Structure formats: structure tokens, C-alpha cells
N, CA, C and O of each residue as an XYZ file, in Angstrom:
876
protein
N     -10.961     -3.557    -18.826
C     -11.241     -3.840    -17.260
C     -11.958     -2.860    -16.903
O     -12.145     -1.869    -17.609
N     -12.544     -3.073    -15.507
C     -13.219     -2.222    -14.744
C     -13.318     -2.254    -13.222
O     -12.871     -3.318    -12.792
N     -13.651     -1.634    -12.500
C     -13.830     -1.940    -11.089
C     -14.473     -3.299    -10.705
O     -13.889     -4.210    -10.118
N     -15.733     -3.300    -11.115
C     -16.563     -4.774    -10.995
C     -15.565     -5.690    -11.838
O     -15.480     -6.671    -11.099
N     -14.972     -5.885    -12.654
C     -14.011     -6.896    -13.125
C     -13.035     -7.251    -12.184
O     -12.702     -8.395    -11.874
N     -12.608     -6.213    -11.761
C     -11.362     -6.301    -10.744
C     -11.945     -6.865     -9.483
O     -11.267     -7.708     -8.896
N     -13.247     -6.479     -8.921
C     -13.681     -6.881     -7.844
C     -13.921     -8.302     -7.767
O     -13.592     -9.066     -6.860
N     -14.586     -8.573     -8.922
C     -15.397     -9.794     -9.278
C     -14.039    -11.173     -9.338
O     -14.244    -12.378     -9.191
N     -12.706    -10.493     -9.595
C     -11.560    -11.777     -9.734
C     -11.038    -11.618     -8.493
O     -10.469    -12.616     -8.051
N     -11.068    -10.498     -7.685
C     -10.577    -10.784     -6.071
C     -11.615    -11.608     -5.290
O     -11.127    -12.245     -4.357
N     -12.919    -11.732     -5.466
C     -13.669    -12.322     -4.912
C     -13.418    -13.875     -5.371
O     -13.286    -14.734     -4.500
N     -13.358    -14.202     -6.719
C     -12.923    -15.601     -7.006
C     -11.572    -16.266     -6.437
O     -11.343    -17.406     -6.033
N     -10.791    -15.160     -6.557
C      -9.670    -15.389     -5.845
C      -9.567    -15.782     -4.385
O      -8.780    -16.606     -3.919
N     -10.398    -15.135     -3.786
C     -10.459    -15.274     -2.190
C     -10.939    -16.775     -2.167
O     -10.263    -17.684     -1.686
N     -12.045    -16.917     -2.678
C     -12.510    -18.159     -2.634
C     -11.751    -19.516     -2.899
O     -11.791    -20.528     -2.200
N     -10.947    -19.277     -4.238
C     -10.176    -20.303     -4.569
C      -9.051    -20.648     -3.563
O      -8.493    -21.746     -3.559
N      -8.711    -19.496     -2.590
C      -7.741    -19.745     -1.455
C      -8.370    -20.099     -0.276
O      -7.791    -20.114      0.811
N      -9.621    -20.408     -0.459
C     -10.479    -20.786      0.989
C     -10.336    -19.658      1.861
O     -10.176    -19.908      3.056
N     -10.365    -18.448      1.481
C     -10.681    -17.159      2.445
C     -11.612    -16.430      2.459
O     -12.044    -16.219      1.326
N     -12.214    -15.857      3.360
C     -13.376    -14.959      3.576
C     -13.795    -14.459      2.279
O     -12.797    -14.288      1.580
N     -14.874    -14.156      1.673
C     -15.303    -13.000      0.916
C     -14.974    -11.707      1.623
O     -15.357    -11.531      2.780
N     -14.106    -10.569      0.807
C     -14.062     -9.348      1.638
C     -13.100     -9.352      2.295
O     -12.942     -8.364      3.012
N     -12.067    -10.434      2.336
C     -10.958    -10.216      3.449
C      -9.671     -9.484      2.902
O      -8.705     -9.105      3.565
N      -9.859     -9.382      1.657
C      -8.732     -8.495      0.773
C      -9.315     -7.252      0.405
O     -10.388     -7.021     -0.152
N      -8.450     -6.517      0.800
C      -8.679     -4.782      0.469
C      -8.175     -4.577     -0.928
O      -7.063     -4.984     -1.262
N      -8.997     -3.938     -1.762
C      -8.368     -3.345     -3.161
C      -8.018     -1.990     -2.916
O      -8.863     -1.179     -2.534
N      -6.877     -1.703     -3.102
C      -6.539     -0.165     -3.051
C      -6.405      0.129     -4.478
O      -5.673     -0.504     -5.239
N      -7.269      1.283     -4.862
C      -7.489      1.414     -6.265
C      -6.041      2.685     -6.271
O      -5.940      3.637     -5.496
N      -5.038      2.295     -7.415
C      -4.042      3.256     -7.478
C      -4.339      4.377     -8.227
O      -4.480      4.037     -9.402
N      -4.479      5.429     -8.088
C      -5.182      6.406     -8.503
C      -4.125      7.646     -8.852
O      -4.484      8.807     -9.052
N      -2.680      7.142     -8.884
C      -1.476      7.936     -9.063
C      -1.262      8.597    -10.450
O      -1.023      7.683    -11.240
N      -1.248      9.618    -10.989
C      -1.151     10.094    -12.308
C      -2.593      9.898    -12.967
O      -2.611      9.807    -14.195
N      -3.866      9.820    -12.240
C      -4.765      9.610    -13.178
C      -5.681     10.833    -12.933
O      -5.810     11.311    -11.806
N      -6.441     11.425    -14.247
C      -7.131     12.647    -14.042
C      -8.227     12.611    -12.912
O      -8.600     11.585    -12.343
N      -8.621     13.707    -12.707
C      -9.596     13.417    -11.190
C     -11.074     13.153    -12.102
O     -11.961     12.641    -11.420
N     -11.346     13.368    -13.185
C     -12.622     12.688    -13.595
C     -12.429     11.010    -13.721
O     -13.464     10.355    -13.594
N     -11.511     10.474    -13.898
C     -11.436      8.996    -13.468
C     -11.589      8.863    -12.187
O     -12.513      8.091    -11.928
N     -11.014      9.339    -11.186
C     -11.015      9.125     -9.908
C     -12.498      9.506     -9.203
O     -13.085      8.943     -8.279
N     -12.854     10.633     -9.972
C     -14.574     10.725     -9.557
C     -15.472      9.543     -9.868
O     -16.353      9.093     -9.136
N     -15.183      9.196    -10.835
C     -16.180      8.032    -11.719
C     -16.072      6.998    -10.637
O     -17.143      6.669    -10.127
N     -14.970      6.420    -10.187
C     -14.908      5.378     -9.193
C     -15.273      5.663     -7.762
O     -15.849      4.816     -7.079
N     -14.930      6.893     -7.286
C     -15.791      7.089     -6.410
C     -16.964      7.010     -6.224
O     -17.418      6.638     -5.142
N     -17.897      7.433     -7.507
C     -19.189      7.448     -7.666
C     -19.975      6.184     -7.648
O     -21.171      6.002     -7.423
N     -18.749      5.125     -8.020
C     -19.096      3.793     -7.913
C     -19.308      2.982     -6.540
O     -19.691      1.836     -6.307
N     -18.945      3.935     -5.819
C     -18.977      3.581     -4.414
C     -17.649      2.956     -3.590
O     -17.636      2.575     -2.419
N     -16.638      2.965     -4.463
C     -15.182      2.562     -4.042
C     -14.806      3.872     -3.232
O     -15.145      5.011     -3.553
N     -14.010      3.500     -2.072
C     -13.419      4.251     -0.859
C     -12.140      4.341     -0.997
O     -11.539      5.416     -0.993
N     -11.569      3.139     -1.142
C      -9.818      2.749     -0.849
C      -8.869      3.326     -1.707
O      -8.830      2.557     -2.668
N      -8.097      4.228     -1.898
C      -7.394      4.615     -3.152
C      -5.793      4.806     -2.427
O      -5.487      5.123     -1.278
N      -5.137      4.545     -3.348
C      -3.459      4.558     -3.145
C      -2.730      5.795     -4.142
O      -2.882      5.898     -5.359
N      -2.037      6.543     -3.397
C      -1.120      7.464     -4.202
C       0.202      7.080     -3.810
O       0.445      6.426     -2.796
N       1.410      7.670     -4.974
C       2.632      7.469     -4.698
C       3.233      8.711     -4.074
O       4.215      8.518     -3.357
N       2.804      9.962     -4.228
C       3.754     11.017     -3.932
C       2.742     11.542     -3.004
O       1.529     11.395     -3.151
N       3.431     12.283     -1.853
C       2.259     13.039     -0.996
C       1.856     14.626     -1.592
O       0.894     15.319     -1.261
N       2.712     14.868     -2.371
C       2.300     16.295     -3.057
C       1.220     16.226     -4.287
O       0.523     17.181     -4.629
N       1.208     15.205     -4.763
C       0.007     14.970     -5.712
C      -1.076     14.550     -5.043
O      -2.075     15.204     -5.341
N      -1.301     13.496     -4.055
C      -2.307     13.422     -3.031
C      -2.843     14.688     -2.274
O      -4.059     14.814     -2.128
N      -2.005     15.592     -1.809
C      -2.377     16.678     -1.148
C      -3.084     17.725     -2.113
O      -3.913     18.512     -1.656
N      -2.737     17.716     -3.459
C      -3.537     18.270     -4.430
C      -4.939     17.864     -4.841
O      -5.942     18.558     -5.004
N      -4.794     16.872     -4.936
C      -6.031     15.890     -5.278
C      -7.060     15.533     -4.088
O      -8.277     15.674     -4.210
N      -6.459     15.077     -2.979
C      -7.657     14.456     -2.475
C      -8.476     14.890     -1.199
O      -9.415     14.296     -0.670
N      -7.801     16.231     -0.797
C      -9.057     16.976      0.212
C     -10.077     17.247     -0.506
O     -11.098     16.810      0.025
N     -10.325     17.939     -1.788
C     -11.443     18.171     -2.280
C     -12.265     16.940     -2.148
O     -13.283     17.032     -1.462
N     -11.957     15.723     -2.739
C     -12.465     14.525     -2.801
C     -13.341     14.011     -1.327
O     -14.395     13.404     -1.141
N     -12.365     14.565     -0.493
C     -12.891     14.049      0.947
C     -14.116     14.958      1.608
O     -14.852     14.747      2.571
N     -14.009     16.086      0.650
C     -15.092     17.202      1.353
C     -16.509     16.474      0.750
O     -17.606     16.385      1.302
N     -16.049     15.955     -0.677
C     -17.309     15.504     -1.353
C     -17.846     14.228     -1.009
O     -19.056     14.008     -1.058
N     -16.885     13.257     -0.614
C     -16.963     11.494     -0.288
C     -16.732     11.433      1.346
O     -15.741     11.882      1.922
N     -17.557     10.957      1.801
C     -17.319     10.493      3.219
C     -16.606      9.188      3.317
O     -16.878      8.398      2.413
N     -15.860      8.839      4.104
C     -15.141      7.511      4.743
C     -14.061      7.145      3.422
O     -14.042      6.027      2.908
N     -13.360      8.045      3.067
C     -12.171      7.725      1.865
C     -11.281      7.459      2.825
O     -11.069      8.102      3.853
N     -10.558      6.076      2.283
C      -9.309      5.513      3.025
C      -8.283      5.714      2.170
O      -8.376      5.007      1.167
N      -7.279      6.466      2.203
C      -6.229      7.137      1.350
C      -4.941      6.199      2.012
O      -4.744      6.062      3.219
N      -4.111      5.586      0.901
C      -2.964      4.839      1.396
C      -1.841      5.519      0.602
O      -2.079      5.790     -0.575
N      -0.846      5.771      1.033
C       0.458      6.256      0.160
C       1.259      5.127      0.204
O       1.590      4.524      1.224
N       1.561      4.862     -0.946
C       1.974      3.279     -1.223
C       3.716      3.695     -2.036
O       4.589      2.854     -2.244
N       3.805      5.024     -2.326
C       5.346      5.160     -2.783
C       6.306      5.610     -1.640
O       5.984      5.762     -0.461
N       7.613      5.807     -2.220
C       8.755      6.410     -1.280
C       8.018      7.582     -0.500
O       7.143      8.320     -0.954
N       8.551      7.588      0.737
C       8.092      9.067      1.552
C       9.633      9.507      2.053
O      10.486      8.782      2.565
N       9.699     10.871      1.747
C      10.944     11.645      2.246
C      10.494     11.989      3.481
O       9.286     12.204      3.586
N      11.347     12.114      4.660
C      11.119     12.392      5.905
C      10.561     13.987      6.124
O       9.908     14.313      7.116
N      10.904     14.857      5.104
C      10.566     16.115      5.117
C       8.785     16.336      4.816
O       8.053     17.280      5.113
N       8.550     15.299      4.252
C       7.058     15.243      4.036
C       6.219     14.184      4.710
O       5.199     13.712      4.207
N       6.751     13.821      5.961
C       6.030     12.814      6.943
C       5.092     13.155      7.375
O       4.127     12.390      7.399
N       5.004     14.624      7.955
C       3.968     15.229      8.810
C       2.955     15.585      7.785
O       1.802     15.738      8.187
N       3.213     15.743      6.501
C       1.887     16.229      5.713
C       1.364     14.732      5.476
O       0.151     14.542      5.565
N       2.021     13.906      5.247
C       1.303     12.515      5.051
C       0.894     11.890      5.910
O       0.147     10.950      5.640
N       1.228     12.181      7.249
C       0.511     11.574      8.098
C      -1.144     12.322      8.748
O      -2.093     11.785      9.318
N      -0.936     13.482      8.409
C      -2.430     14.290      8.460
C      -3.284     14.451      7.121
O      -4.090     15.370      6.977
N      -2.998     13.320      5.999
C      -3.517     13.215      4.915
C      -4.195     11.794      4.814
O      -5.395     11.714      4.551
N      -3.425     10.683      5.024
C      -3.568      9.473      4.544
C      -3.888      8.801      5.842
O      -3.641      9.326      6.927
N      -4.564      7.370      5.671
C      -4.996      6.449      6.913
C      -3.899      5.574      6.809
O      -3.599      5.091      7.901
N      -3.046      5.126      5.661
C      -1.937      4.084      6.111
C      -0.955      4.322      5.156
O      -1.227      4.792      4.051
N       0.323      3.988      5.560
C       1.471      4.460      4.691
C       2.385      2.891      4.714
O       2.678      2.116      5.625
N       2.609      2.898      3.407
C       3.040      1.200      2.711
C       4.565      1.304      2.615
O       5.144      0.376      2.049
N       5.183      2.180      3.031
C       6.532      2.777      2.316
C       7.537      2.931      3.703
O       8.525      3.625      3.464
N       7.470      2.467      4.949
C       8.310      2.461      6.080
C       9.389      1.688      5.737
O       9.284      0.471      5.887
N      10.491      2.193      5.271
C      11.560      1.531      4.756
C      13.080      1.676      5.573
O      14.041      0.978      5.248
N      13.123      2.437      6.402
C      14.395      2.790      7.042
C      14.503      3.575      8.141
O      13.643      4.455      8.186
N      15.437      3.548      9.239
C      15.110      3.716     10.741
C      14.746      5.260     10.830
O      13.834      5.719     11.518
N      15.898      6.227      9.746
C      15.592      7.430      9.961
C      14.144      8.099      9.647
O      13.751      9.168     10.114
N      13.438      7.255      8.765
C      11.947      7.463      8.472
C      11.081      7.160      9.768
O      10.193      7.920     10.153
N      11.409      6.025     10.375
C      10.875      5.329     11.451
C      10.794      6.001     12.690
O       9.725      6.060     13.297
N      11.840      6.517     13.120
C      11.995      7.806     14.081
C      11.106      9.009     13.929
O      10.322      9.397     14.794
N      11.295      9.561     12.763
C      10.715     10.540     12.345
C       9.099     10.654     12.509
O       8.533     11.676     12.897
N       8.392      9.338     12.119
C       6.939      8.970     12.381
C       6.734      8.799     13.854
O       5.698      9.248     14.346
N       7.692      8.145     14.670
C       7.579      8.212     15.987
C       7.265      9.497     16.530
O       6.249      9.667     17.204
N       8.137     10.478     16.256
C       8.427     11.760     16.889
C       7.028     12.279     16.482
O       6.221     12.618     17.348
N       6.785     12.332     15.360
C       5.372     13.266     14.936
C       4.246     12.685     15.401
O       3.287     13.423     15.625
N       4.112     11.079     15.670
C       2.996     10.451     16.381
C       2.825     11.256     17.550
O       1.788     11.792     17.939
N       3.993     11.280     18.077
C       4.145     11.735     19.416
C       2.969     13.245     19.824
O       2.067     13.451     20.637
N       3.623     13.998     18.763
C       3.595     15.393     18.574
C       1.905     15.569     18.172
O       1.219     16.392     18.778
N       1.397     14.798     17.209
C       0.244     15.148     16.691
C      -0.857     14.063     17.296
O      -2.016     14.320     16.971
N      -0.690     13.020     18.034
C      -1.371     12.276     18.778
C      -1.812     11.080     18.382
O      -2.244     10.202     19.129
N      -1.686     11.017     16.918
C      -2.359      9.763     16.205
C      -1.227      9.652     15.173
O      -0.435     10.550     14.885
N      -1.284      8.165     14.560
C      -0.480      7.671     13.392
C      -1.079      6.764     12.541
O      -1.757      5.783     12.844
N      -0.772      7.174     11.451
C      -1.507      6.129     10.573
C      -1.045      4.868     10.535
O       0.128      4.728     10.879
N      -1.827      3.623     10.114
C      -1.483      2.470     10.031
C      -0.205      2.421      9.197
O      -0.166      3.190      8.237
N       1.037      1.486      9.463
C       2.113      1.491      8.807
C       2.481     -0.049      8.387
O       2.431     -1.026      9.134
N       2.758     -0.031      7.380
C       3.430     -1.450      6.520
C       4.682     -0.835      6.340
O       4.911      0.340      6.052
N       5.759     -2.109      6.617
C       7.251     -1.856      6.489
C       7.532     -2.480      5.002
O       7.263     -3.665      4.803
N       8.109     -1.621      3.906
C       8.439     -2.144      2.687
C       9.866     -3.154      2.984
O      10.849     -2.819      3.646
N       9.658     -4.373      2.334
C      10.599     -5.394      2.190
C      11.179     -5.243      0.755
O      10.353     -5.266     -0.157
N      12.599     -5.078      0.409
C      13.015     -5.126     -0.772
C      13.474     -6.802     -0.974
O      14.623     -7.182     -0.745
N      12.594     -7.533     -1.345
C      12.471     -8.860     -1.494
C      13.422     -9.216     -2.411
O      13.989    -10.272     -2.130
N      13.874     -8.532     -3.687
C      14.226     -8.873     -4.480
C      15.716     -8.340     -4.532
O      16.449     -8.595     -5.488
N      16.124     -7.571     -3.425
C      17.567     -6.979     -3.003
C      17.946     -6.196     -4.130
O      19.070     -6.465     -4.553
N      17.253     -5.196     -4.807
C      17.112     -4.439     -5.712
C      17.809     -3.208     -5.603
O      17.130     -2.400     -4.970
N      19.216     -2.618     -6.080
C      19.728     -1.827     -5.601
C      18.957     -0.560     -5.856
O      19.295      0.464     -5.262
N      18.070     -0.555     -6.593
C      17.440      0.789     -7.123
C      15.936      1.213     -6.553
O      15.221      2.186     -6.795
N      15.748     -0.119     -5.559
C      14.408     -0.073     -5.081
C      14.342      0.268     -3.688
O      15.224     -0.269     -3.017
N      13.506      1.046     -3.034
C      13.403      1.206     -1.772
C      12.860      0.072     -0.870
O      12.037     -0.727     -1.317
N      13.254      0.011      0.219
C      12.946     -1.198      1.319
C      13.977     -1.744      1.991
O      15.088     -1.874      1.477
N      13.693     -2.109      3.199
C      14.716     -3.010      4.043
C      15.030     -4.369      3.479
O      14.202     -5.118      2.959
N      16.304     -4.606      3.636
C      16.557     -5.850      3.194
C      15.796     -7.082      3.857
O      15.439     -6.951      5.028
N      15.579     -8.033      3.320
C      14.932     -9.364      4.162
C      16.033     -9.851      5.226
O      15.671    -10.268      6.327
N      17.221     -9.794      4.908
C      17.839    -10.369      6.238
C      17.821     -9.476      7.310
O      18.117    -10.029      8.369
N      17.571     -8.260      7.403
C      17.418     -6.973      8.090
C      16.063     -6.683      8.598
O      15.981     -5.793      9.444
N      14.733     -7.427      8.136
C      13.684     -7.027      8.511
C      13.228     -7.714      9.854
O      12.135     -7.541     10.394
N      14.145     -8.440     10.256
C      13.460     -8.731     11.823
C      13.633     -7.716     12.740
O      12.748     -7.279     13.477
N      15.077     -7.248     12.678
C      15.423     -6.086     13.715
C      14.900     -4.990     13.341
O      14.702     -4.080     14.146
N      14.617     -4.909     12.165
C      13.731     -3.382     11.598
C      12.214     -3.518     12.302
O      11.697     -2.545     12.851
N      11.702     -4.531     12.245
C      10.341     -4.862     12.549
C      10.151     -4.458     14.332
O       9.263     -3.761     14.823
N      11.375     -5.198     15.100
C      11.329     -4.973     16.504
C      11.707     -3.408     16.650
O      11.091     -2.794     17.521
N      12.536     -2.796     15.982
C      12.926     -1.434     16.270
C      11.503     -0.543     16.211
O      11.177      0.114     17.199
N      10.626     -0.556     14.929
C       9.754      0.074     15.100
C       8.607     -0.379     16.022
O       7.712      0.449     16.192
N       8.524     -1.283     16.494
C       7.764     -1.511     17.674
C       8.221     -1.296     18.756
O       7.472     -1.244     19.732
N       9.516     -1.123     18.866
C      10.063     -0.346     20.255
C       9.619      1.051     20.348
O       9.258      1.575     21.402
N       9.671      1.803     18.866
C       9.154      3.103     18.862
C       7.708      3.348     19.076
O       7.229      4.480     19.144
N       6.905      2.052     19.197
C       5.525      2.260     19.665
C       4.803      2.753     18.253
O       3.730      3.357     18.277
N       5.415      2.474     17.171
C       4.621      2.619     15.785
C       3.405      1.371     15.400
O       3.553      0.171     15.630
N       2.536      1.831     14.942
C       1.345      0.799     14.686
C       1.666      0.248     13.338
O       1.343      0.719     12.247
N       2.540     -1.118     13.663
C       3.026     -1.711     12.245
C       2.051     -2.821     12.159
O       2.132     -3.783     12.923
N       1.030     -2.707     11.154
C       0.187     -3.503     10.720
C       0.729     -4.812      9.725
O       0.224     -5.934      9.772
N       1.744     -4.461      8.916
C       2.132     -5.467      8.104
C       3.199     -5.353      7.298
O       3.916     -4.382      7.543
N       3.569     -6.154      6.277
C       4.719     -5.783      5.105
C       4.088     -5.386      3.588
O       3.015     -5.636      3.040
N       4.968     -4.845      3.298
C       4.655     -4.499      1.509
C       5.994     -4.741      0.662
O       7.120     -4.487      1.091
N       5.690     -5.305     -0.685
C       6.632     -5.719     -1.203
C       6.350     -5.213     -2.729
O       5.157     -5.023     -2.966
N       7.261     -4.965     -3.806
C       7.132     -4.848     -4.888
C       8.198     -5.816     -5.802
O       9.393     -5.573     -5.974
N       7.415     -7.018     -6.357
C       8.400     -7.954     -6.881
C       9.428     -7.426     -7.950
O       9.104     -6.307     -8.349
N      10.522     -7.897     -8.499
C      11.087     -7.580     -9.512
C      10.431     -7.811    -10.671
O       9.703     -8.801    -10.743
N      10.584     -6.910    -11.807
C       9.517     -7.098    -12.805
C       9.876     -8.409    -13.563
O       8.998     -9.058    -14.131
N      11.221     -8.797    -13.562
C      11.711    -10.178    -14.363
C      11.612    -11.472    -13.570
O      12.057    -12.504    -14.071
N      11.040    -11.479    -12.334
C      11.153    -12.625    -11.653
C       9.718    -13.073    -11.396
O       8.838    -12.214    -11.445
N       9.418    -14.270    -11.142
C       8.275    -15.118    -10.682
C       7.894    -14.361     -9.212
O       8.629    -14.495     -8.234
N       6.769    -13.625     -9.182
C       6.429    -12.733     -8.322
C       5.852    -13.812     -7.087
O       5.839    -13.457     -5.909
N       5.432    -15.028     -7.486
C       5.057    -15.669     -6.008
C       6.049    -16.327     -5.143
O       5.745    -16.950     -4.126
N       7.496    -16.134     -5.676
C       8.428    -16.450     -4.649
C       8.856    -15.368     -3.796
O       9.550    -15.651     -2.820
N       8.496    -14.004     -4.057
C       8.608    -12.702     -3.332
C       7.354    -12.735     -2.667
O       7.447    -12.085     -1.626
N       6.214    -13.217     -2.825
C       5.105    -13.166     -2.188
C       5.293    -14.199     -0.762
O       5.196    -13.847      0.413
N       5.525    -15.266     -1.184
C       5.974    -16.309     -0.249
C       6.770    -15.860      0.843
O       6.544    -15.989      2.046
N       7.957    -15.188      0.136
C       9.016    -14.647      1.378
C       8.613    -13.544      2.280
O       9.085    -13.399      3.408
N       7.610    -12.675      1.674
C       7.019    -11.697      2.290
C       6.227    -12.256      3.415
O       6.311    -11.830      4.568
N       5.383    -13.314      3.000
C       4.477    -14.006      3.938
C       5.290    -14.815      5.327
O       4.900    -14.756      6.492
N       6.150    -15.344      4.971
C       7.179    -15.888      5.873
C       7.666    -14.827      6.972
O       7.504    -14.884      8.191
N       8.141    -14.099      6.405
C       8.834    -12.772      7.256
C       7.529    -12.429      8.291
O       7.553    -12.537      9.518
N       6.556    -12.055      7.582
C       5.289    -11.303      8.521
C       4.760    -12.552      9.475
O       4.248    -12.345     10.574
N       4.953    -13.907      8.902
C       4.349    -14.747     10.078
C       5.399    -15.081     11.482
O       5.160    -15.216     12.682
N       6.380    -15.121     10.837
C       7.452    -15.168     12.020
C       7.509    -13.801     12.980
O       8.080    -13.776     14.070
N       6.976    -12.933     12.518
C       6.918    -11.553     13.395
C       5.502    -11.211     13.907
O       5.269    -10.163     14.510
N       4.650    -12.064     13.661
C       3.208    -11.928     14.077
C       2.509    -10.823     13.478
O       1.543    -10.301     14.035
N       3.003    -10.404     12.251
C       2.336     -9.616     11.416
C       1.172    -10.240     10.695
O       1.329    -11.360     10.209
N      -0.114     -9.548     10.568
C      -1.237     -9.959      9.908
C      -1.310     -9.141      8.623
O      -1.864     -9.880      7.809
N      -1.114     -8.348      8.228
C      -1.132     -7.627      7.018
C       0.088     -7.664      5.958
O       1.271     -7.436      6.215
N      -0.471     -8.004      4.714
C       0.497     -8.307      3.579
C       0.009     -7.456      2.535
O      -1.121     -7.752      2.144
N       0.604     -6.402      1.937
C       0.492     -5.562      0.793
C       1.290     -5.833     -0.184
O       2.431     -5.419     -0.387
N       0.342     -6.887     -1.071
C       1.368     -7.317     -2.067
C       0.338     -7.738     -3.260
O      -0.780     -8.207     -3.046
N       0.930     -7.480     -4.636
C       0.075     -7.932     -5.884
C      -0.343     -6.581     -6.178
O      -0.642     -5.712     -5.359
N      -0.333     -6.512     -7.274
C      -0.577     -5.611     -8.533
C      -1.497     -6.110     -9.581
O      -1.994     -7.224     -9.418
N      -1.845     -5.261    -10.877
C      -2.573     -5.439    -11.806
C      -2.233     -6.999    -12.105
O      -3.058     -7.823    -11.710
N      -1.103     -7.444    -12.761
C      -0.797     -8.421    -13.298
C      -0.404     -9.846    -12.543
O       0.063    -10.871    -13.040
N      -0.751     -9.553    -11.191
C      -0.641    -11.007    -10.315
C      -1.092    -11.026     -8.926
O      -0.616    -11.674     -7.994
N      -2.136    -10.173     -8.927
C      -2.785     -9.945     -7.377
C      -3.620    -11.238     -7.335
O      -3.835    -11.569     -6.169
N      -4.198    -12.138     -8.317
C      -4.591    -13.378     -7.784
C      -3.644    -14.276     -7.009
O      -4.028    -14.936     -6.044
N      -2.396    -14.282     -7.456
C      -1.388    -15.120     -7.065
C      -0.884    -14.584     -5.774
O      -0.397    -15.412     -5.005
N      -0.923    -13.130     -5.344
C      -0.775    -12.439     -4.243
C      -1.982    -13.005     -3.174
O      -1.721    -13.651     -2.159
N      -2.950    -12.738     -3.485
C      -4.109    -13.437     -2.632
C      -4.354    -15.152     -2.117
O      -5.046    -15.597     -1.202
N      -3.554    -15.791     -3.035
C      -3.705    -17.139     -3.317
C      -2.334    -17.507     -1.688
O      -2.341    -18.533     -1.007
N      -1.503    -16.481     -1.538
C      -0.503    -16.565     -0.836
C      -0.414    -15.594      0.562
O       0.453    -15.496      1.431
N      -1.674    -14.950      0.370
C      -2.088    -14.203      1.961
C      -2.234    -12.835      1.896
O      -2.314    -12.128      2.901
N      -2.285    -12.302      0.416
C      -2.228    -10.983      0.671
C      -3.625    -10.549      1.131
O      -4.685    -11.113      0.860
N      -3.403     -9.204      2.038
C      -4.568     -8.618      2.451
C      -4.929     -7.548      2.214
O      -5.912     -7.077      2.785
N      -4.056     -6.710      1.079
C      -4.048     -5.528      0.400
C      -3.512     -5.786     -1.211
O      -2.350     -6.170     -1.342
N      -4.119     -5.636     -2.095
C      -3.814     -5.446     -3.495
C      -3.881     -4.154     -4.106
O      -4.876     -3.452     -3.920
N      -2.968     -3.782     -4.787
C      -2.631     -2.381     -5.282
C      -3.094     -2.563     -7.110
O      -2.355     -3.175     -7.881
N      -3.986     -2.127     -7.413
C      -4.407     -2.206     -8.738
C      -4.799     -0.806     -9.274
O      -5.712     -0.133     -8.794
N      -4.059     -0.454    -10.263
C      -4.440      0.709    -10.919
C      -5.055      0.761    -12.233
O      -6.273      0.870    -12.380
N      -3.929      0.657    -13.531
C      -4.225      0.851    -14.779
C      -5.548     -0.102    -15.193
O      -6.392      0.365    -15.958
N      -5.662     -1.227    -14.743
C      -6.617     -2.052    -14.695
C      -8.360     -1.507    -14.482
O      -9.425     -1.768    -15.042
N      -7.974     -0.735    -13.492
C      -9.443      0.153    -13.142
C      -9.565      1.140    -13.737
O     -10.704      1.264    -14.189
N      -8.718      2.160    -14.024
C      -8.723      3.233    -14.372
C      -8.177      3.443    -15.696
O      -8.196      4.609    -16.091
N      -7.626      2.435    -16.574
C      -7.270      2.506    -17.705
C      -5.838      3.257    -17.580
O      -5.531      3.879    -16.562
N      -4.975      3.138    -18.734
C      -3.443      3.583    -18.644
C      -3.536      4.927    -18.248
O      -4.411      5.716    -18.605
N      -2.412      5.194    -17.348
C      -2.167      6.392    -16.758
C      -1.830      7.445    -17.679
O      -1.077      7.209    -18.624
N      -2.354      8.665    -17.473
C      -1.972      9.890    -18.245
C      -1.207     10.952    -17.457
O      -1.498     11.568    -16.432
N      -0.120     10.974    -18.268
C       1.024     11.897    -17.349
C       0.606     13.153    -17.917
O       0.054     13.277    -19.010
N       0.946     14.219    -16.992
C       0.808     15.399    -17.390
C       1.870     16.015    -18.401
O       3.084     15.830    -18.313
N       1.308     16.686    -19.260
C       2.590     17.470    -20.416
C       3.573     18.245    -19.753
O       3.237     19.117    -18.952
N       4.907     17.973    -20.049
C       5.884     18.361    -19.811
C       5.829     19.964    -20.250
O       6.818     20.681    -20.094
């Protein structure tokens, strides 16, 4: 696979779903990828990337941002409150707002800094104990709480359980978003993004299909 292959598949899925070409944003997930692979994708003109950890993003992206204009960096992994300021000063979107304490921290920092990244609320659609995210039954209340804090909530995000049909989870996320008047749906990864697009995804997160298998640093 390559960036061109994934882009072509996204366009085909948009057309099949009766959606405008270019309506889905491709987040190239660059976590644990060597700099030379990221550089190669940047040189092909792609500008939207996703990182899981603030620390890794902070070590990797300031240099690239000096070299390439208009980088659109998304934090897609869990965010600790003590890393919130660093995240807000580095990324343009945070996809993992998942608890009231974090929402309140982001709201306080937004007042201090004067700006706030676009925010997506992570919903634990599979109700998995080991996974972050607000439970579906609590989502409406939490969305209202975030709006009450004047946070720029753009949409919802989910990561379906690996052993369940992802379309069921995408449909659930879309339903929660629709009844709360939210447009953004961050859902779909390398193996299922076409299904996600058919069910309304506005952001898909694709890593290994673009960059190749992840290279973990030597311990």
C-alpha cells in the first residue's frame, strides 16, 4: 500500500456513499514511525498526521513544522492532564477527550492560552474495561458538560473492539453525534475505513497501510 493507494480508496468510498470527494480527512498515523518515512509522506504533499503520545509528538514535529508549512497535527491517543498544555500548544485537534477532569483542564488552559484545538470526544462504544472513552449511556451528558465549558467540540471518536463488527460501532457513534448536532466523526482505521466512510466518517486514521509496519525503538 501507499499514500496514493489509500487516497484512491477513500475517493472511491466517498463516491460509493454519495459523498463529496475530499469530504473525508485522511489522518496519516505516524506514531512509532521513523522520521525518514514521515519525511517521505510529507514530501508527497500530505499534511495531516496523527500521533498517540504527546512526548513523541513533541520530539518529532517541531522540526518538521519548521520545514513544511500547514502541518495539521492530531493527537489520537490518551491524554494525561499533566500533558494537556503541551498538547494544546502543539496540535490542531485532540481526538481523545474522555473524562470530565480532562475537559475541565482543557477549558482552564484554553482561557489561559486564548486558543484551543478542535476537540473530539472519545466514546467507548464497546464498553471495554481496558479502553478509554466515555460510555455511550453517558455521552449526551458529557457532550453537554463540554459545551457548557465552552470547549470547541467538533465531533466524536471511537475505536471498535477488535473482535466485533466495526460497522455496528460506527453506526452507534453516528447516532450519538446526530442527536447531539455534531458533524465530526473520527472513526475507521487501516482495515475498516471504507465501512466507516459509508457510515459517515469525516476523519479516518490510517497508519501501517501508508508507512509500512511500525518500527518500535530498541529497548
